[in-house]
N, C-alpha and C positions, 0 to 999 in steps of 0.2 A: 503676588499668590503663594498662600500658605501651604507650607508644607506637606499639609492633613489632604487638599485638595485633589483629585485624580483627574487625569486628561480625559478626554471621551475618545480620542482618535489619535493613530501619527500623524493624521497632518495638523491634528493642533500642536503634538510635538515639535515637527519642523517648523509649523508660521512661527510658534515662541523662539525657536532657536534662529530663524532669518532674520528676528527682528532685534536678536542680541538679547531677549529674556530669561533669566535662568528659570528652570522647574524642578519641581521635585522628582529624582529619576528613583528614588526609592519607593516612592507610591505611585508612580504613572501609570504602569502598564500592568502591572501583573495582576490582579483581579479583575480586571476587565476584559482582559484575555481569555480567563478562561470562563467566567460568567455567561459571556456573551454567545447564546445556544445557537444565534444565527450564522455562527464560522464555524462551532463545534458540529452539528447536526451533518453540515458538509464534508467537514474530515472525515466523520465515521462513516458517510456514504461512500467516500472517496476508498476507502481504506475496503470496505464492502466491493465495490466494483474491482478493486484492482485488485483483490485476492483472486474474486471469481475469473477474472481473466486468465489470471498466471495458472489458477489448478484447471481452468475450461482446457487450455490448453496444454499444459503439463502433464493432469492424465488423461486430456481426448487422444492424444496421440497413441496408446497403446490400445483405447476402446474403440477407438475409428478403426484401426488397423486391423484389431480383433472382427470387428463388424464389415468389415468391407473384405475381410479375406486378400488386401492388398497392404505386401510389406512394405512399410514408408520408409524402414531404415532407420538403426539408431542414431548417426547422425541426426538426421533429420528431427526423432524425437529430442532429443537432448539440446540441438539448436535453436526448436521454436521456442520453448518458456525463455533463454535467454534473450533472443530478441522482444520477446512479449514482454519483458521486463524492462528492458532497456524503451520500450514506445511507453510504456505505463509512465516511467521516470520522469520523462521528458513531457508527457501530456498532461499529465497531474501531478507531480511531484511536489509543487509548491501549495497544492491543498492541504496535504496531509503528511508527507514526508515522502510518503511511497514506501511504508515500510514493508506491505505484505507476508512477512513473515514475523511470528510472534517473539525469536529471538532477535532479530534487529530490534524492536521494539527494548527488549529487554537491555539489550547493549548498549542502547542510548541513553534509556534511565540511569542505568549503572555508570555511564560516565557523566553523570547529573545535566544531559543537552537533553533529556526529554523530562518532564515531569512525574512524576511516580501516580498521581492522582490521576492524569489519565490512560494510564496503562490497561485499566483493566476494561475500560470503552472502547480502546484499541484491540485487544486480544478478542473480545466476545463479537467486534465486526470481520477481524479475520477468517476466524472460525464459519460465521454466518457464512461468509463469503466464497469461503473453500465448500463447504457442504451443499450451497446453492450449484454450486458447478456442477459437483456430482450426482445430484438431484436431476438436472437438468439433462448429465448426459445419460442416467439410468432413464430416465422419462424416452429419449431421443432413442436409443439403442439397448434399451434389458441392461441384465446382468452380465456383458461378455469382458471378456478380458481383464474378469479383475476390474472393472473401472479404473485401470491405468493404476491400480496400488502400486506402492513401492517395496518392492520385497528384497530378500537378501536372494543375489545368485545362485544358480546352482553350484554344489559343492562348497557354498560361503557359510562358516560359521555365523551367527547372532554375533559374538565376541568381532568377529574380521570387520564384519559390516558394519558396528560402532565405532571402530576404532578407526574406520574411511571415515564415516558420518562425521567423527571429531575434527579429523582432519580439513574435511571439504568444509565444515562449517567455520573453522578456525580462519581458511583461507577468506570465506567470503565476508564475513563480517570485519574482517581486518581490511579489506577492500572497500569497505562501505564506509568505516568510521574514518580510514586513510584520507579517503577522496569527500570526503562531505568537511574534512578539516581543513581550519583557512590556512594551515601550514603546507597543503597543497594546493589549495586554488584553482580547480582545477574546473571549477564550475558546472555543465551539462555535461563534459567527457566524464563525469564520474558514473551516468548511465551506459555510456561505452566500457567503462570499464567492468561495472557490475555486470551489464548485461553479456558481456565478452566471457568474465571471469565463470559464468552459470554453465555458457555453452561450454567450455573449455572444462569443466569439471565432470560433466558428465561424458562427454566427450573419450574420456580414458578413464574413468570409473564407473559409470551405472552399471556394467555386469555385477560388480561386486555389491553395491549397496542401492542401485537406483540412483545414486546422486541425491537425495531430496533435499538436506540442508533445510528443511522445514517442518516443524510439525505439524504445520496444521494442512500441509499438501500432502502429507503422508496420513492424519486422520480423517480428513475430508471422506475419502474412497473407504474408510473401514468403520466410520457409522452409519456410511448408508447401505454398506453387506453386513456389519455384523460381525465382523474376522477381525479381532485385535491379537491374531497370535505373533505378528512381529511386532508390534506396535513399540516396544518399551527402544527397540532399537532408534528408533525415530523420532522418540521424544527425547530420549538421553543422549544420544551421539551431537543432535545439535546443540542441545543449551548448552551441554559440556563444553561444547567446540566455541561458541558466542562469550561465556565467561573469560576461556582461555586469550581470545580474542581480545578481550577488556584487559585484562592484566595488559598483553604483550601491548596493547597501546598507551597506557601507563608508562611503561619502560621508553616506549617511542617517543608518545608524546605528553608527557605529563599526567596529572589527575582528570583533565576535562574539563568541563565547563566556557570548551569553545563555541565564539559567538557564532560564527558562522556555523560549527557542526548543529548549533540549536536552531539556525534556521532553516538548513537543511531537514533534520530532524521532526521539527514542528510545523513545517508549512509556512508559508508569509501571508496568509491571509488579514494577519493581526500581526505588529509587532512581538518581539520575542524576547525577553527578559530573562539574563541570566546571572544566577547569584554565584557569586565565589566566593563569599565570606568577607572580605575585603569593600568590594561597592558592586554596585549593579550597573547593570548598562543595558540601553535598548537596541536591540538591532534594526537598523534601516533598510 
């Protein structure tokens, strides 16, 4: 096989390896993986569906409580999104990586574990899922409970809420990057860690900022209602927190490009190629 030939699937790679036949790792998979639209649309649908379910639960807690006049309790309202994220990661994390959050996509791209060329489509899918969830809530219950919008608490300044969102998102993204890395090797337990962190963050901090940690979770209700009074808190805070998490990950584990993390970030519908400047590897 010449070095310019490309392999059509991971099965071809595995078959050649089994027969002891060398193959061109540098040219084998990279182009095929990104150009195969039959897989990309599944990834994007996964991000739309996953973000829809997350925002439907997160924003729906406040909306349903206001509509039904039944107080569901702060604990239930903040634990439910964590449990939903855990379920989403477990049932379709291998399809798209289950980012569900633009700052998670940003963090993986900065860590060289997710290709920048796929970032815009992921962001569009996530905001579509978030807005669809809020539109469904609006159609079902009307303009009640501000559609579960995240707002700074009573007597809380925008500065305080922004700092809280920075710190919370720093912890969330650090948990995601850490548990997805090969150094930790926790596998499906990463879903428990991420879902548990979201619940923990909400339990102690939701009275300050609403514990959003996700710009599109906050932007969804705002776009439907046309109210952007506090949106800067939820755009700036999580973004800064995610960038800090990437910087801390460099200190803890190096510059990135981890093979297992790339699998976690990109899904495993097709093989993942990680380029570290020295050599290319195919995740199997």
